[in-house]
Structure formats: C-alpha cells, structure tokens
N, C-alpha and C positions, 0 to 999 in steps of 0.2 A: 638298543633297548631303552637307554636313557632318553633318546630323541623321541621314541614312541610314547614313553611315559609323559614327556613334556607336552607332546601334541594332544595326548588324552586329557591332560589338565586344561589345556586351552579349549578343547571341545566341550569339556564339562562346564567351564565358565560361560561359553557361548550358549549352551543349552539353558543354563540357569538364567542368563539375561533374557533369552527368548520367552521364558516362563515368568518373567518379572511382573510384579503387580505394582500398584501404587504405593505399596509398603517398601519397595526396593528403590533406592536412589540410583537410577540408571546411569546418570552422568558420571558418578564416582566409580561405578563398576566398569564403565567403558574406559575411563582413565586408567583404572587398575589393570585392565586387560592389556592396555598399551605398555604399562610398566613390565608386565610379565613377558610380553612379546619381545622386548629388547634385552631385559636382564635375566637371561635364562638360568645362569648359575644361581643367582639369588633366589629366583622363583623355585628352583628345585630344593634348595635348602629350606626355604620358608614352608614348602609343602609338607615337610616332615616335622615341623615345629609345633609346639603347643600354642603359639600365636595363631597358627592356622586352625587349631582345634579349640580355640578359646571358648566357643559356645557349645561344641559337640563333645568335648572331653568327658569321659565317663565320671570322673571324680567331681567335676563341676556340675554335671547334669544331676548327680545324686544330691549334691548340696542344694541345687536350685529347686529340685522337686520338693525338698523339705521346707524351703523358704523362697517361694517364687516371687521375688521382689523386683519391680522396675529399676530399683537401685543398681542392679547388676548389669543392666543393658548397655550403659554407656561405655564400659570397658570390655565386656565380653562379646558384644556385637556392635561395635562402634559405627558400622555402616548401615545399621537399621535406623528407622525413624523412632521418635520418642513416644509415639502415641499408642503403640500396641506391642504385644510380645514379639520379639524378633522371630522371623521365619524366612524361608526362601533363601535365595542366593546370598543376600546380605548377612544372614546369620551363618551360613555354611562357610563363608570365607574367613570368618573370625576377625582377628586383627591382621589386616592385610597391608599392602604397600601404601595405599593412599591414607590409611589410618594414621601412619607415622610421618609420611613424607610429603603429603599434599595438604596445603592450607585449605580449610573449609571454604574460604572465599574463592578458591580457584577450582571448584569442584568439577566443572565441565570443560576445563581447558584441555585441549589435546596437546601433549608435550612436543615441543620443538626438539631438535637434536641435543641441545644442551639445557633446555628449559629452565634457565636460572630463576625465572619469576614463579615457577610452579612448585619447586621443591623446597621444603623446610630445611634450612641448613642446620637446625638444632636437633634433628631427628634422633641422633645417637647420643645426645647429651643426657646427663644425669637428671636434669630438670624435666626433660621430655619423658623419661621413664617414670618419673614421679607422678605424672598425670594420672597413671593408673595403679601405681605401686605405693601410694601413700594417700590415705583418706580416713575419715572418721566414720563412726557408726551412723547408720541412717537415722536412728532415734536420738543420737547424741554426737553430733559432728565434732565436738571438742575432745572426744575420747577417740584416740587413734585405733581403728580396726587394723590397718596396716601402717607401719611406721618405718618402712625400709629406707626411705630417703633420709629421714632424720638419723637413723642408725648409721647410715653411710657417712653423713656429715660429721658424726661424732667419732668415727673410726680412724685408725692410722692411714687408711686408704682414701681419705676424703678428697685428696687431690687427683685421684684417678676416676675415670668415668665408669659407669656400669658396663659399657661396651668393651672396656679393656679386658674384662673377664668373660662376659657373656657373649661377646661377638669377636672372639679372637680371629685374626686374619679376615675380619669383616664378614664372618659367616652369619648368615641369616637363619641358621638352624637353632641359634640361641641355646648355649650350653646351660643345663640346669642339673639339679641334683638327682633327678630321675635317671640321668645318664650315669652308669657305674663309674666311668672314667672321671667325670666331673666330681662325683661324690668322693672318690678315692683321693683326688687332688685337694679337696677341701677339708678333709677330716683325718686326724690322727687318733689311733686307738691303741691302748696298751693295757695289760692286766697284771695284777700282782696278787699273790696268794698269802693269806694270813690264817693259818690253821685250816678250818673248813670253809673259810670265807674267801671269795675271789672278788677283788675290787677292780672295776673297769673304769678307766680314765679316758674321756673323750675330749679332744681339743680341736677347735676349728683352726685352720691355717690359711692365710692369704684371703680371708673373707671379709669384705668391707661392710658387713651388717650382721645382725643376730643370726644364729644358726640353730634351728631353722628360723627364717624370717616369714613375714606375711601374716595372714589372719589365723584365727584359731583352728581352721580346718587343716592347716599345714602342720605336719608332725614328722619327727624323725623316729622311726621304729627301730629299737635296738633288741636284737635277739642274742642270747648267750647260751652256749652249750659246748659239750665236748666235740672236738673235731671229728666229723663223720657220724656223730650221734644226734639224738633228738635235742630240741630246744628245751632248756631247763628253766629259763627265765626270760621275761620279755618286759620292755618298758617303752612308753611313748613320751617323747620330749616335745613339748609345744607350749605356746602361749596360753595362759588361762586368765580369766577375769573372775573376781569374786566381789560380792556385796560387802560393804563395810559400813559400820555405824558412823554417822557423821560426828565430827569431833564436838560439835555443840550439843550432841545428844538428842537432837530434835527429829532425826530421821535416819 
C-alpha cells in the first residue's frame, strides 16, 4: 500500500508537470521529482506535512482570502514565480524538496549520486528556517510579524537547531503543535481551586521560542470544563498588537 501511495504521488507530480504553464518553473519541479524518486522515506513524510500544504491548508486559505497579498507568495508557494498569484503544480507542492535543499542558481541541474554542488548544506539550520519564520509586516518591515528566530536566539535552547525538535530522527513530517503528541510534550497544565474559582496554570517546556509563536493568526485555544461535561470557559492565547500614542504626543 505504501509503495502504491508513493507511485500515485509520483504520477500526480508527472501529470502536474505535463499541465505546467509558463507560470510553473519546470526545471525546479523536474529536479524535485528526482529528489522524490530517490528519497522515498523523506517524500512520504513530507507528503503528510504542512510544508506540503503550505498553500492549500484550510487555515492559510481562509487568512489569504481575507488578505490576498503577494507578500505571502514567497514562503507559502516558493516554487511559483513572483508576477502572478500562485497556481498549478508549483502552488500545490508548497514548500518542497528544492525549496530548502537546492540553491536557486542550480535550478535545472540533474543530481548526480552524491550531488554535492546541488544541495544546500545549511537546509536544516536555524538560519535557513528563519528565512520564512521571521519577517516584518508588509506595511512596516521594522515591526516583526513573526519573530520566532529572535525568540529562539534569546531562549535557553539557542544552541540547538530548530530541526532538533521539529525534525527528530531527520523526519520530514515536521512535528508541530497540531499534532497532539507534540503539543503534550511541549505543554504542562495544572489547576488549583480557590473557593468557587479554579485557576489553570499553563507552562511550556523544552520550547525554544514563544508559545504559541508565529503571527497573530496562530493561537492556543484553551477549553475548561468538568471531565466528561460541557466546556464552561474558553480562552485564546496569541500575540496581539495595539496602537499607542507616541511619547512625543504628536501622533
């Protein structure tokens, strides 16, 4: 079954290449098909990841519908060109092998068995992740929309790479907090009762950045209730931005 699923993935990519338009960079997609053809385990893991669905994920699609900005294209559909909204094969593959591992200057090179000149050696480094996980607002680049890299550099885990948590055993499924096991490993919760009030304490553990991190769309939803009963309270924890009067009083 796994072999059949993998062959189906290859056939899908082949069909997408056959339907490619001038919007699709065929050389990079052909190189990507070569990666998938040799690295079957990584390809299966990636196929289940949010990197694969970076353009098609429902949460992103909802946010993009509200604010369809070209600002999003470079990270959510990096294999598309920059002159029109991403579509076709280059959008559907999302963040794929060549997005992280192949230098843009080597776009059409067919990999040799060890292809040392083709592969980026820093692909799993924290700085490489920061290319898409730290950036400013489109209207104000000096104000961080995502500051995950800076948060990591200021954490007790600054000496460890992002991959040490998110790619354990070199997995290309990329562990995230939508995964219940990853969430359970990253969060401690306990409660105490004071009369009719229950106080819930949440603490992150082993996390090298804010929790949750990312932009203002990312939130931790907390639901509280009796075991087996309905939810009696709910809260969302996330980053917020507010306008403040300038200190000089002029704006």
